[in-house]
C-alpha positions as CSV (number, residue, x, y, z in Angstrom):
1,M,-8.1,-1.3,6.1
2,S,-11.0,1.0,5.1
3,L,-11.3,1.7,1.3
4,V,-12.0,5.3,0.4
5,I,-13.3,6.2,-3.0
6,R,-12.3,10.0,-3.5
7,N,-13.4,10.8,-7.2
8,D,-15.5,9.4,-10.0
9,V,-12.3,7.6,-11.6
10,E,-11.9,5.6,-8.4
11,L,-15.4,5.0,-8.1
12,L,-15.9,3.4,-11.5
13,A,-12.6,1.5,-10.8
14,A,-14.4,0.2,-7.8
15,V,-17.6,-0.6,-9.4
16,D,-15.5,-2.7,-12.1
17,R,-13.7,-4.4,-9.4
18,A,-17.0,-5.1,-7.7
19,Q,-18.2,-6.7,-10.8
20,E,-15.4,-9.0,-11.0
21,L,-16.0,-10.2,-7.7
22,L,-19.9,-10.9,-8.1
23,G,-20.6,-14.7,-7.3
24,C,-17.5,-14.8,-5.1
25,V,-17.8,-17.6,-2.1
26,E,-19.4,-16.7,0.9
27,G,-17.0,-16.1,3.9
28,S,-14.1,-15.6,1.6
29,A,-11.3,-12.7,1.3
30,E,-13.2,-11.8,-2.2
31,Q,-16.2,-11.3,-0.4
32,R,-15.0,-9.2,2.3
33,E,-13.5,-7.3,-0.1
34,L,-16.9,-6.7,-2.0
35,E,-18.3,-5.9,1.3
36,E,-15.7,-3.1,1.5
37,I,-16.3,-1.7,-1.9
38,A,-19.9,-1.6,-1.4
39,E,-19.5,0.3,1.8
40,A,-17.2,2.8,0.3
41,V,-19.3,3.3,-2.7
42,E,-22.1,4.1,-0.5
43,Q,-20.1,6.8,1.4
44,Y,-19.0,8.4,-1.7
45,T,-22.3,8.8,-3.2
46,Q,-23.9,10.0,0.0
47,I,-21.3,12.6,0.3
48,T,-21.2,13.2,-3.2
49,L,-24.9,13.9,-3.5
50,A,-24.9,16.0,-0.5
51,Q,-22.3,18.2,-2.0
52,R,-24.4,18.7,-5.3
53,H,-27.3,19.4,-3.3
54,A,-25.5,22.1,-1.4
55,A,-24.0,23.6,-4.4
56,N,-27.3,23.5,-5.9
57,D,-29.0,25.3,-2.9
58,H,-26.2,27.9,-3.2
59,T,-26.8,28.6,-6.9
60,R,-30.4,29.3,-6.2
61,S,-29.8,31.7,-3.4
């Protein structure tokens, strides 16, 4: 199962959950969940930044 973050509310919830998981045991289910959250946050951030950049380029034209 792959986590998908669709908006800023979900992003905040994911970050909160990641903070709860910090310090988890290596190789545990919690560590895998933390890695999944990290990947989802990275994807959401990249997409959001690209969209904002495109929107800024559009308004400058």
